[in-house]
C-alpha positions as CSV (number, residue, x, y, z in Angstrom):
1,M,0.0,0.0,0.0
2,F,2.9,2.4,0.7
3,S,5.8,3.1,-1.6
4,Q,9.2,1.9,-0.5
5,T,10.2,5.5,0.3
6,T,7.2,5.9,2.6
7,E,7.9,2.6,4.3
8,Y,11.5,3.6,4.9
9,A,10.3,7.0,6.3
10,I,7.9,5.3,8.7
11,R,10.4,2.7,9.8
12,A,13.1,5.4,10.4
13,L,10.7,7.6,12.4
14,I,9.6,4.7,14.6
15,E,13.2,3.9,15.3
16,I,14.0,7.5,16.2
17,A,10.8,7.6,18.4
18,T,12.0,4.6,20.4
19,R,15.2,6.4,21.4
20,P,15.6,8.8,24.2
21,Q,14.1,12.1,23.2
22,D,17.3,14.1,23.6
23,Q,19.4,11.7,21.6
24,Q,20.6,12.6,18.1
25,V,20.7,9.6,15.7
26,L,23.0,9.5,12.8
27,A,21.6,8.7,9.4
28,S,24.2,6.0,8.9
29,E,23.3,4.4,12.2
30,L,19.6,4.3,11.2
31,G,20.5,2.9,7.8
32,D,22.6,0.2,9.4
33,A,20.0,-0.7,12.1
34,L,17.2,-0.8,9.5
35,Q,19.1,-2.1,6.5
36,I,18.2,0.9,4.4
37,P,20.8,2.3,2.0
38,N,22.4,5.3,3.7
39,H,22.3,7.6,0.7
40,Y,18.6,6.9,0.0
41,L,17.7,7.2,3.7
42,S,19.6,10.6,4.0
43,K,17.4,12.0,1.2
44,I,14.2,10.8,3.0
45,L,15.4,12.2,6.3
46,Q,16.1,15.6,4.7
47,Q,12.6,15.6,3.3
48,L,11.3,15.0,6.8
49,V,13.4,17.9,8.1
50,R,11.8,20.1,5.4
51,K,8.4,19.0,6.5
52,R,9.4,19.9,10.1
53,L,9.0,16.3,11.5
54,L,12.7,16.0,12.2
55,N,15.4,18.4,13.4
56,S,18.9,18.0,12.0
57,V,22.1,19.0,13.7
58,R,25.4,19.0,11.8
59,G,28.8,18.2,13.3
60,R,30.4,15.8,15.6
61,Q,27.4,15.5,18.0
62,G,25.0,15.9,15.2
63,G,22.2,13.7,13.8
64,F,18.5,13.6,13.7
65,R,15.7,13.8,16.3
66,L,12.0,14.4,16.3
67,A,11.0,18.0,15.9
68,R,8.0,17.5,18.3
69,P,6.7,14.8,20.5
70,A,5.8,11.5,18.8
71,A,2.3,11.8,20.1
72,E,1.8,15.0,18.0
73,I,3.1,13.4,14.7
74,R,0.3,11.7,12.8
75,L,0.8,8.9,10.3
76,R,-0.6,11.2,7.7
77,D,2.2,13.7,8.4
78,I,4.7,11.0,7.5
79,V,2.9,9.6,4.5
80,E,1.9,12.9,2.7
81,P,5.4,14.0,1.6
82,F,5.9,10.8,-0.2
83,E,2.5,9.7,-1.5
84,D,0.1,11.2,-3.9
85,M,-2.9,11.6,-1.6
86,K,-5.1,12.8,-4.5
87,R,-5.3,9.3,-5.8
88,Y,-7.6,8.5,-2.9
89,E,-10.1,11.0,-4.2
90,E,-10.3,9.3,-7.7
91,C,-12.3,6.4,-8.9
92,I,-10.5,3.1,-8.1
93,L,-11.4,1.9,-11.6
94,G,-10.1,5.1,-13.2
95,Q,-13.4,6.3,-14.5
96,P,-13.4,10.0,-15.2
97,V,-16.8,10.4,-13.5
98,C,-17.6,8.4,-10.4
99,S,-20.1,9.7,-8.0
100,D,-23.2,8.6,-6.2
101,A,-25.2,9.6,-9.3
102,G,-22.9,7.8,-11.7
103,A,-21.1,5.2,-9.7
104,C,-18.6,2.5,-10.8
105,P,-19.2,-1.1,-9.6
106,L,-16.7,-0.6,-6.7
107,H,-17.9,2.9,-5.7
108,D,-19.4,2.1,-2.4
109,F,-16.7,-0.4,-1.5
110,W,-13.9,2.0,-2.3
111,G,-15.6,4.8,-0.5
112,D,-15.7,2.8,2.7
113,V,-12.2,1.5,2.4
114,R,-10.8,4.9,1.5
115,Q,-12.5,6.6,4.4
116,R,-11.2,4.0,6.9
117,Y,-7.7,4.3,5.5
118,L,-7.7,8.1,5.7
119,D,-9.2,8.0,9.2
120,E,-6.3,5.7,10.3
121,L,-3.7,8.0,8.8
122,D,-5.3,10.9,10.8
123,N,-5.8,9.0,14.0
124,K,-2.6,7.0,14.4
125,S,0.3,8.8,15.9
126,L,4.0,8.0,15.7
127,Q,3.8,7.3,19.5
128,D,1.1,4.7,18.8
129,L,3.3,3.0,16.3
130,S,6.5,3.1,18.4
131,D,4.6,1.9,21.5
132,Y,3.1,-1.0,19.5
133,Q,6.5,-1.9,18.1
134,I,8.2,-2.0,21.5
135,K,5.4,-4.0,23.0
136,R,5.5,-6.5,20.2
137,L,9.3,-6.9,20.4
138,T,9.3,-7.2,24.2
139,A,6.8,-10.0,24.0
140,M,8.8,-12.0,21.5
141,N,10.8,-15.1,22.6
142,P,14.5,-14.7,22.2
143,G,14.8,-17.0,19.2
144,L,12.2,-15.0,17.2
145,F,13.7,-11.7,18.3
146,K,17.0,-12.8,16.7
147,R,15.3,-13.9,13.5
148,V,13.0,-10.9,13.1
149,G,15.7,-9.0,11.3
150,S,16.3,-5.2,11.2
151,V,13.1,-3.7,12.5
152,P,12.5,-0.4,14.3
153,G,13.0,-0.5,18.0
154,K,15.3,-3.5,18.1
155,V,18.5,-1.5,18.7
156,S,16.8,0.5,21.5
157,L,15.7,-2.7,23.2
158,R,19.2,-4.3,22.9
159,G,20.6,-1.1,24.5
160,K,18.1,-1.2,27.4
161,A,18.7,-4.9,28.0
162,A,22.4,-4.2,28.3
163,G,21.8,-1.2,30.6
164,R,23.2,1.3,28.2
165,K,22.2,3.7,25.5
166,P,22.4,2.3,21.9
167,R,25.9,2.7,20.5
168,R,26.4,5.7,18.1
169,A,28.4,5.2,14.9
170,G,32.0,6.2,15.3
171,Q,32.1,5.5,19.0
């Protein structure tokens, strides 16, 4: 349903949201933790800075962090910069005119699905997503946790289990 770029943006923001709020996260660290190509991720993160979802600090202690609390960032805020939201206003079958008066065969179905999807984008916060992810990872047995791969929150949980902050690249 989401483009790869949007998926990467969501995963990166969930990972950042699972970290301590005052901690800067390097793009390369995020890329390594989530197995996202660093150059591609850097462009995504810069777009999120332009949309004021992230703050960026250059230099030795630099990196990215959320521009506002995760509870104030809606899923729609993350998706909109990367997805054409107008496509949800169009007929799912591509008919030039599709309304209650001249409906396509999927008009009612698509109207319900579209509205539910848009409501979820408006109602889900980044905090909801990161809380769910941490809860899910915490409940996993150790064998599955190892096999689950590079998912948001995993680095944060490993750091907490070891009683330390996640390691920053270059340290």
